[in-house]
NUSE-98342 format. One record per residue (C-alpha): residue number from 0; residue in one letter; chain; x, y, z. Coordinates in steps of 0.25 Angstrom, whole numbers, plus 5000, padded with zeros to 4 digits. Example, Ala and Ser with C-alpha at 12.3 -4.5 7.8 and 13.67 -1.06 7.14 Angstrom:
<rs>
R  pos  code  unit     x     y     z
R    0     A     A  5049  4982  5031
R    1     S     A  5055  4996  5029
</rs>
This chain:
<rs>
R  pos  code  unit     x     y     z
R    0     M     A  5053  4779  5204
R    1     A     A  5049  4792  5203
R    2     K     A  5035  4789  5197
R    3     R     A  5033  4779  5205
R    4     A     A  5034  4788  5218
R    5     L     A  5025  4797  5212
R    6     R     A  5013  4787  5211
R    7     P     A  5001  4794  5216
R    8     L     A  4995  4784  5226
R    9     V     A  4980  4787  5220
R   10     L     A  4982  4778  5208
R   11     A     A  4984  4765  5217
R   12     S     A  4967  4766  5217
R   13     A     A  4965  4769  5203
R   14     L     A  4974  4758  5200
R   15     A     A  4968  4748  5206
R   16     A     A  4954  4752  5199
R   17     L     A  4962  4754  5185
R   18     V     A  4971  4741  5186
R   19     P     A  4968  4726  5188
R   20     A     A  4973  4720  5203
R   21     A     A  4987  4715  5202
R   22     G     A  4988  4702  5197
R   23     V     A  4976  4701  5192
R   24     A     A  4971  4695  5180
R   25     Q     A  4961  4705  5173
R   26     P     A  4950  4698  5162
R   27     A     A  4954  4707  5148
R   28     K     A  4941  4703  5140
R   29     P     A  4929  4694  5143
R   30     A     A  4929  4680  5144
R   31     A     A  4928  4675  5129
R   32     A     A  4914  4671  5123
R   33     P     A  4910  4655  5124
R   34     A     A  4913  4647  5115
R   35     V     A  4903  4644  5104
R   36     P     A  4899  4630  5105
R   37     G     A  4908  4622  5095
R   38     Q     A  4918  4630  5093
R   39     A     A  4932  4631  5099
R   40     K     A  4934  4637  5112
R   41     P     A  4946  4650  5109
R   42     Q     A  4958  4646  5113
R   43     E     A  4964  4656  5124
R   44     I     A  4976  4665  5124
R   45     K     A  4980  4671  5137
R   46     I     A  4987  4682  5136
R   47     G     A  4993  4689  5150
R   48     Y     A  4995  4703  5152
R   49     L     A  5002  4705  5165
R   50     R     A  5008  4719  5167
R   51     T     A  5011  4728  5179
R   52     Y     A  5002  4742  5180
R   53     E     A  5003  4753  5190
R   54     K     A  4999  4769  5187
R   55     T     A  5010  4778  5188
R   56     L     A  5011  4794  5185
R   57     A     A  5020  4798  5172
R   58     L     A  5025  4811  5170
R   59     S     A  5014  4811  5160
R   60     A     A  5000  4809  5162
R   61     L     A  4999  4804  5149
R   62     D     A  5010  4793  5151
R   63     V     A  5001  4786  5164
R   64     P     A  5000  4771  5160
R   65     P     A  4985  4769  5158
R   66     P     A  4981  4757  5166
R   67     D     A  4978  4747  5156
R   68     I     A  4990  4748  5150
R   69     G     A  4995  4739  5140
R   70     L     A  4982  4731  5145
R   71     A     A  4973  4736  5133
R   72     G     A  4982  4733  5123
R   73     A     A  4982  4719  5127
R   74     K     A  4966  4719  5128
R   75     L     A  4965  4726  5115
R   76     A     A  4975  4714  5110
R   77     I     A  4966  4704  5116
R   78     A     A  4954  4710  5107
R   79     D     A  4962  4711  5096
R   80     N     A  4969  4695  5097
R   81     D     A  4953  4691  5102
R   82     T     A  4949  4696  5087
R   83     T     A  4958  4685  5080
R   84     G     A  4956  4676  5089
R   85     R     A  4942  4673  5089
R   86     F     A  4945  4667  5076
R   87     M     A  4958  4659  5081
R   88     G     A  4950  4654  5091
R   89     Q     A  4958  4661  5102
R   90     D     A  4953  4670  5114
R   91     F     A  4965  4680  5119
R   92     T     A  4961  4682  5134
R   93     L     A  4973  4694  5141
R   94     V     A  4976  4690  5156
R   95     P     A  4981  4704  5162
R   96     V     A  4984  4706  5176
R   97     T     A  4991  4719  5182
R   98     L     A  5001  4721  5191
R   99     A     A  5005  4732  5201
R  100     P     A  5020  4736  5199
R  101     G     A  5029  4725  5208
R  102     D     A  5019  4714  5210
R  103     D     A  5021  4701  5207
R  104     V     A  5022  4699  5191
R  105     A     A  5028  4683  5193
R  106     A     A  5014  4679  5201
R  107     A     A  5005  4687  5191
R  108     A     A  5013  4679  5179
R  109     K     A  5013  4667  5185
R  110     T     A  4997  4666  5187
R  111     M     A  4994  4670  5171
R  112     L     A  5005  4659  5165
R  113     D     A  4999  4649  5175
R  114     G     A  4985  4656  5170
R  115     G     A  4987  4651  5155
R  116     V     A  4995  4664  5149
R  117     S     A  5004  4660  5139
R  118     Y     A  5007  4676  5135
R  119     V     A  5011  4686  5147
R  120     I     A  5011  4702  5141
R  121     T     A  5019  4709  5152
R  122     D     A  5019  4723  5155
R  123     L     A  5029  4722  5167
R  124     S     A  5042  4725  5170
R  125     A     A  5056  4722  5165
R  126     E     A  5056  4710  5176
R  127     D     A  5043  4707  5176
R  128     T     A  5042  4705  5162
R  129     L     A  5054  4696  5165
R  130     K     A  5045  4689  5177
R  131     V     A  5034  4686  5169
R  132     A     A  5042  4680  5156
R  133     D     A  5050  4669  5166
R  134     L     A  5040  4665  5170
R  135     A     A  5032  4663  5158
R  136     K     A  5042  4657  5152
R  137     P     A  5039  4643  5159
R  138     K     A  5025  4643  5155
R  139     G     A  5027  4644  5141
R  140     A     A  5023  4659  5141
R  141     V     A  5027  4673  5134
R  142     V     A  5029  4685  5138
R  143     L     A  5027  4698  5128
R  144     N     A  5033  4711  5136
R  145     V     A  5025  4725  5134
R  146     G     A  5030  4730  5146
R  147     A     A  5045  4728  5146
R  148     A     A  5054  4739  5136
R  149     D     A  5066  4734  5146
R  150     D     A  5077  4729  5135
R  151     R     A  5084  4718  5146
R  152     L     A  5069  4709  5141
R  153     R     A  5074  4709  5126
R  154     Q     A  5089  4707  5132
R  155     A     A  5095  4699  5143
R  156     D     A  5082  4698  5149
R  157     C     A  5074  4693  5137
R  158     R     A  5065  4679  5138
R  159     S     A  5061  4670  5128
R  160     N     A  5046  4671  5133
R  161     M     A  5046  4687  5133
R  162     L     A  5041  4694  5121
R  163     H     A  5044  4709  5120
R  164     I     A  5032  4718  5116
R  165     A     A  5035  4731  5120
R  166     P     A  5048  4738  5113
R  167     S     A  5061  4736  5123
R  168     T     A  5067  4750  5126
R  169     A     A  5078  4749  5117
R  170     M     A  5067  4747  5104
R  171     L     A  5061  4761  5111
R  172     T     A  5074  4768  5111
R  173     D     A  5079  4762  5100
R  174     A     A  5065  4769  5092
R  175     L     A  5068  4781  5097
R  176     A     A  5084  4784  5096
R  177     Q     A  5079  4777  5079
R  178     Y     A  5070  4790  5078
R  179     L     A  5077  4801  5084
R  180     V     A  5090  4798  5075
R  181     W     A  5081  4795  5063
R  182     K     A  5078  4810  5066
R  183     Q     A  5094  4813  5068
R  184     W     A  5091  4818  5082
R  185     S     A  5103  4808  5087
R  186     N     A  5109  4816  5101
R  187     W     A  5101  4813  5111
R  188     A     A  5102  4818  5126
R  189     L     A  5096  4808  5135
R  190     V     A  5089  4810  5149
R  191     E     A  5086  4797  5157
R  192     G     A  5080  4794  5172
R  193     E     A  5086  4787  5184
R  194     H     A  5078  4775  5183
R  195     P     A  5081  4762  5176
R  196     A     A  5070  4760  5165
R  197     D     A  5076  4775  5162
R  198     K     A  5089  4771  5160
R  199     R     A  5086  4759  5153
R  200     Y     A  5077  4768  5144
R  201     A     A  5091  4777  5142
R  202     D     A  5101  4766  5138
R  203     D     A  5091  4763  5128
R  204     L     A  5091  4775  5122
R  205     K     A  5107  4777  5124
R  206     R     A  5106  4762  5115
R  207     S     A  5098  4768  5104
R  208     A     A  5107  4779  5104
R  209     K     A  5118  4770  5101
R  210     K     A  5111  4761  5091
R  211     F     A  5106  4771  5083
R  212     G     A  5118  4785  5083
R  213     A     A  5113  4792  5092
R  214     K     A  5119  4801  5103
R  215     I     A  5116  4804  5116
R  216     V     A  5123  4815  5121
R  217     G     A  5118  4816  5135
R  218     E     A  5111  4812  5147
R  219     K     A  5106  4814  5158
R  220     V     A  5099  4808  5169
R  221     F     A  5085  4813  5175
R  222     P     A  5085  4810  5191
R  223     D     A  5072  4805  5196
R  224     K     A  5069  4814  5210
R  225     G     A  5054  4808  5211
R  226     G     A  5044  4820  5216
R  227     A     A  5032  4824  5210
R  228     R     A  5029  4822  5196
R  229     A     A  5017  4833  5194
R  230     T     A  5019  4845  5203
R  231     D     A  5012  4859  5201
R  232     S     A  5027  4864  5199
R  233     G     A  5030  4852  5192
R  234     Q     A  5030  4858  5177
R  235     A     A  5037  4871  5179
R  236     L     A  5048  4862  5188
R  237     V     A  5049  4850  5173
R  238     Q     A  5052  4864  5165
R  239     R     A  5060  4868  5171
R  240     Q     A  5070  4857  5175
R  241     I     A  5069  4848  5165
R  242     P     A  5076  4859  5157
R  243     V     A  5087  4861  5164
R  244     F     A  5090  4847  5168
R  245     L     A  5092  4844  5153
R  246     Q     A  5101  4856  5152
R  247     D     A  5114  4850  5151
R  248     L     A  5112  4839  5142
R  249     P     A  5119  4840  5129
R  250     D     A  5115  4845  5115
R  251     H     A  5106  4834  5110
R  252     Q     A  5093  4832  5098
R  253     V     A  5086  4824  5107
R  254     L     A  5082  4818  5122
R  255     L     A  5081  4807  5127
R  256     V     A  5072  4803  5139
R  257     A     A  5073  4791  5147
R  258     D     A  5063  4792  5157
R  259     R     A  5056  4778  5157
R  260     S     A  5053  4781  5171
R  261     E     A  5044  4792  5170
R  262     V     A  5052  4803  5177
R  263     F     A  5054  4813  5169
R  264     G     A  5054  4812  5154
R  265     T     A  5041  4818  5152
R  266     Y     A  5047  4830  5156
R  267     I     A  5057  4831  5148
R  268     P     A  5051  4835  5132
R  269     W     A  5050  4848  5132
R  270     R     A  5059  4854  5143
R  271     T     A  5073  4849  5137
R  272     W     A  5081  4861  5137
R  273     I     A  5084  4862  5124
R  274     P     A  5073  4858  5114
R  275     R     A  5075  4843  5110
R  276     P     A  5065  4832  5107
R  277     V     A  5062  4823  5119
R  278     A     A  5063  4807  5117
R  279     G     A  5064  4793  5124
R  280     T     A  5054  4793  5136
R  281     A     A  5048  4805  5135
R  282     G     A  5045  4814  5121
R  283     L     A  5047  4802  5110
R  284     R     A  5045  4791  5114
R  285     S     A  5047  4777  5109
R  286     T     A  5037  4769  5111
R  287     A     A  5030  4755  5106
R  288     W     A  5016  4761  5103
R  289     D     A  5010  4776  5106
R  290     P     A  4995  4780  5108
R  291     T     A  4996  4788  5096
R  292     S     A  5000  4778  5086
R  293     Q     A  4991  4777  5075
R  294     E     A  4997  4772  5062
R  295     W     A  4997  4758  5058
R  296     G     A  4983  4756  5063
R  297     G     A  4987  4759  5076
R  298     E     A  4974  4770  5077
R  299     Q     A  4968  4757  5078
R  300     I     A  4974  4750  5088
R  301     Q     A  4973  4764  5096
R  302     N     A  4957  4765  5092
R  303     R     A  4955  4751  5098
R  304     F     A  4963  4752  5110
R  305     Q     A  4957  4765  5113
R  306     S     A  4944  4760  5111
R  307     Q     A  4946  4748  5122
R  308     S     A  4954  4759  5131
R  309     G     A  4952  4770  5130
R  310     R     A  4967  4778  5126
R  311     R     A  4976  4776  5116
R  312     M     A  4986  4764  5116
R  313     D     A  5000  4764  5123
R  314     A     A  5014  4756  5120
R  315     R     A  5011  4746  5132
R  316     D     A  4995  4744  5126
R  317     M     A  5001  4742  5111
R  318     E     A  5013  4733  5117
R  319     A     A  5003  4724  5125
R  320     W     A  4993  4724  5112
R  321     T     A  5005  4718  5104
R  322     A     A  5008  4708  5114
R  323     V     A  4995  4702  5114
R  324     R     A  4992  4704  5100
R  325     S     A  5005  4696  5099
R  326     I     A  5000  4684  5105
R  327     G     A  4989  4686  5096
R  328     E     A  4993  4687  5083
R  329     A     A  5002  4674  5088
R  330     A     A  4989  4666  5091
R  331     T     A  4984  4671  5079
R  332     R     A  4995  4667  5070
R  333     T     A  4997  4652  5075
R  334     H     A  4983  4650  5077
R  335     S     A  4983  4645  5091
R  336     A     A  4982  4647  5106
R  337     D     A  4994  4640  5110
R  338     P     A  5004  4648  5117
R  339     A     A  5017  4640  5113
R  340     K     A  5014  4644  5097
R  341     L     A  5010  4658  5101
R  342     I     A  5022  4661  5107
R  343     A     A  5030  4654  5098
R  344     Y     A  5023  4663  5088
R  345     L     A  5024  4675  5094
R  346     K     A  5043  4672  5093
R  347     S     A  5041  4666  5081
R  348     P     A  5046  4675  5068
R  349     K     A  5031  4672  5061
R  350     F     A  5025  4683  5072
R  351     S     A  5021  4696  5069
R  352     V     A  5012  4706  5076
R  353     A     A  5005  4720  5069
R  354     A     A  5006  4730  5081
R  355     F     A  5001  4743  5073
R  356     K     A  5016  4747  5070
R  357     G     A  5017  4746  5057
R  358     Q     A  5023  4733  5056
R  359     K     A  5024  4719  5063
R  360     L     A  5030  4717  5075
R  361     T     A  5040  4704  5079
R  362     F     A  5047  4700  5090
R  363     R     A  5061  4700  5090
R  364     D     A  5065  4684  5094
R  365     W     A  5078  4689  5100
R  366     D     A  5073  4696  5112
R  367     W     A  5057  4695  5108
R  368     Q     A  5056  4710  5107
R  369     L     A  5046  4713  5098
R  370     R     A  5048  4721  5085
R  371     Q     A  5041  4734  5084
R  372     P     A  5041  4748  5080
R  373     I     A  5041  4759  5090
R  374     L     A  5034  4771  5090
R  375     L     A  5039  4785  5094
R  376     S     A  5029  4793  5100
R  377     D     A  5029  4808  5106
R  378     G     A  5017  4805  5114
R  379     R     A  5008  4812  5104
R  380     S     A  5012  4804  5091
R  381     V     A  5022  4794  5084
R  382     V     A  5031  4800  5080
R  383     S     A  5038  4791  5073
R  384     V     A  5041  4774  5074
R  385     S     A  5054  4768  5075
R  386     P     A  5061  4762  5068
R  387     Q     A  5063  4770  5061
R  388     E     A  5068  4774  5045
R  389     G     A  5081  4770  5042
R  390     F     A  5084  4759  5053
R  391     L     A  5086  4747  5049
R  392     H     A  5089  4734  5051
R  393     Q     A  5092  4719  5046
R  394     V     A  5078  4713  5050
R  395     S     A  5071  4723  5056
R  396     E     A  5069  4738  5057
R  397     L     A  5063  4736  5072
R  398     D     A  5074  4730  5078
R  399     T     A  5083  4742  5074
R  400     M     A  5077  4747  5088
R  401     G     A  5080  4739  5102
R  402     Y     A  5089  4726  5102
R  403     D     A  5093  4720  5090
R  404     R     A  5097  4704  5088
R  405     P     A  5112  4708  5089
R  406     E     A  5108  4716  5102
R  407     T     A  5099  4707  5109
R  408     K     A  5105  4701  5122
R  409     C     A  5091  4692  5123
R  410     V     A  5096  4678  5125
R  411     F     A  5084  4669  5128
R  412     K     A  5087  4656  5137
R  413     D     A  5078  4648  5130
</rs>
């Protein structure tokens, strides 16, 4: 894809200094203090964090993921877990492993599982997430997915030991569609990239339109011709070419963008042929969390996160934080460090976790997707939060986003 071809070679040496060596577990915190004579030794709860990272270019320099994305959220949650854990006789340890894309994730997962890790947080592709889940199953371990939004992991490729902290693509597009329909902006045009991830997102936008009564009046595919993203004449070329590309779309109220591959999406807002709002992967975006979020105590966690990491909290950071805190919540409620008990509690109707979104989050028992509000952001502020007013459900309004129980194709094989 274009963004891989455009990666500067100079990043290799910088990355080596910023990211732990592939497949090497790095200590996440100092060793626990020696036990006080007469006191029981704290029960250790190991939480694995398996991810791939490679610093890549984005159309906007502000969208380049920091080297510790996700990992920083997990580390903050470990500290939060230990705050309660020290009174419960529990000590939480993070075992992070960072791989380069293409490295053998199976070998890293086996090492982690053989080392006594029963909870593996994954920030991986859909294929690699499935590999880890299948390796974890015989060990009685659970995978908490924070990286793969692919619907198929919650549908035909679901696993009974795979819990999804990251919202699915269907949840993200439903959240966006609800807001646009609530605004009575129901006629949409769609421009999508030509890569598989772009098409999957576009398909979900179409599904959301049908689900909530909107209409996609026209579609175009943006060809990925490669080439330089930033040249001396790039800005002038984009300003001339994007409007011409979009001019033959039928009249519409909103222009939707499906560019998961980071080829053209950032160039669309303010360069359309006719003045229309832009939403999707550019313009107004749906996300699990946003660095600008401040409501429901959000500024409190933002401040703590910034003190630790020197930046605001991104969606992947919050997803990793929520995964680690979910395990901590289960340990607190069960008064146990037994993996079987904690996993059973995570999957029980009793479980819930607070994550600075205005309500407690719970798992859907038909696909193990975490129910959660979805934020809509323009990159400067949170514009709205879905589910929107008026979108009702007989069980939970959060289930109006994503695949509901009657729609699911998930069948657990155990």
